[in-house]
C-alpha positions in Angstrom: 3.5 17.3 -8.7 2.5 20.7 -9.7 2.6 21.8 -13.3 4.3 25.1 -12.3 7.7 23.5 -11.4 10.3 23.7 -14.1 11.1 20.3 -15.6 14.8 20.5 -16.5 15.9 17.0 -15.8 16.0 14.4 -18.6 15.7 10.6 -18.1 16.6 8.4 -21.0 16.0 4.6 -21.3 15.8 2.2 -24.1 12.7 0.2 -25.0 12.1 -2.7 -27.3 9.7 -2.1 -30.2 7.1 -4.2 -28.3 7.6 -2.2 -25.2 7.3 1.1 -27.1 4.1 -0.1 -28.9 2.6 -1.2 -25.5 3.4 2.2 -24.0 2.1 4.1 -27.1 -1.2 2.1 -27.0 -1.6 2.7 -23.3 -1.0 6.4 -23.8 -3.6 6.6 -26.5 -6.1 4.5 -24.5 -5.8 6.7 -21.4 -5.8 10.0 -23.2 -2.2 11.0 -22.7 -1.2 14.2 -24.5 2.3 13.1 -25.2 4.2 9.9 -24.6 6.7 11.7 -22.3 3.9 13.2 -20.2 2.1 9.9 -20.0 5.2 7.9 -19.0 6.2 10.6 -16.4 2.7 10.7 -14.9 2.3 7.0 -14.7 5.7 6.4 -13.2 5.3 9.1 -10.6 1.7 7.9 -9.8 3.1 4.4 -9.3 5.7 5.7 -6.9 3.1 7.6 -4.9 0.8 4.6 -4.8 3.7 2.4 -3.6 4.5 4.9 -0.8 0.8 4.9 0.2 0.7 1.1 0.1 3.8 1.0 2.4 2.1 3.4 4.9 -1.1 1.3 4.8 0.9 -1.9 5.4 2.6 -0.3 8.4 -0.8 0.8 9.8 -2.2 -2.7 9.2 0.8 -4.2 10.9 0.2 -2.0 14.0 -3.5 -2.9 14.0 -2.7 -6.6 13.8 -0.2 -6.3 16.7 -2.8 -4.6 18.8 -5.4 -7.3 17.9 -2.9 -10.0 19.0 -2.4 -8.2 22.3 -6.2 -8.0 22.8 -6.6 -11.7 21.9 -3.9 -12.6 24.5 -5.6 -10.4 27.1 -9.0 -12.0 26.4 -7.4 -15.5 26.7 -5.9 -14.4 30.1 -9.2 -13.2 31.4 -11.0 -16.3 30.2 -8.4 -18.5 32.0 -8.9 -16.5 35.2 -12.7 -16.8 35.0 -12.5 -20.5 34.3 -10.2 -20.9 37.4 -12.6 -18.9 39.5 -15.6 -21.1 38.4 -13.6 -24.3 38.9 -12.5 -23.3 42.4 -15.9 -21.9 43.5 -17.7 -24.0 46.2 -20.6 -26.0 44.9 -24.0 -25.0 46.1 
């Protein structure tokens, strides 16, 4: 997100005192300028990370499918070679 976009939407939600204290401590620990900026940045970063994780999971799924296809092809070739060796005349 660029800092040049106008932020004119407001999101409100309630926190328990413990949740607020936890958020405030995390903000201070990580050097957030304000609690609002910190919460916005952390939330949006989490959403971006989740999106990247989903893309990576999709890629890994495709790689796994391809590996399964290759494993099946190797098993087929191995079976064919074993059949050739078995049926070959003895010397």
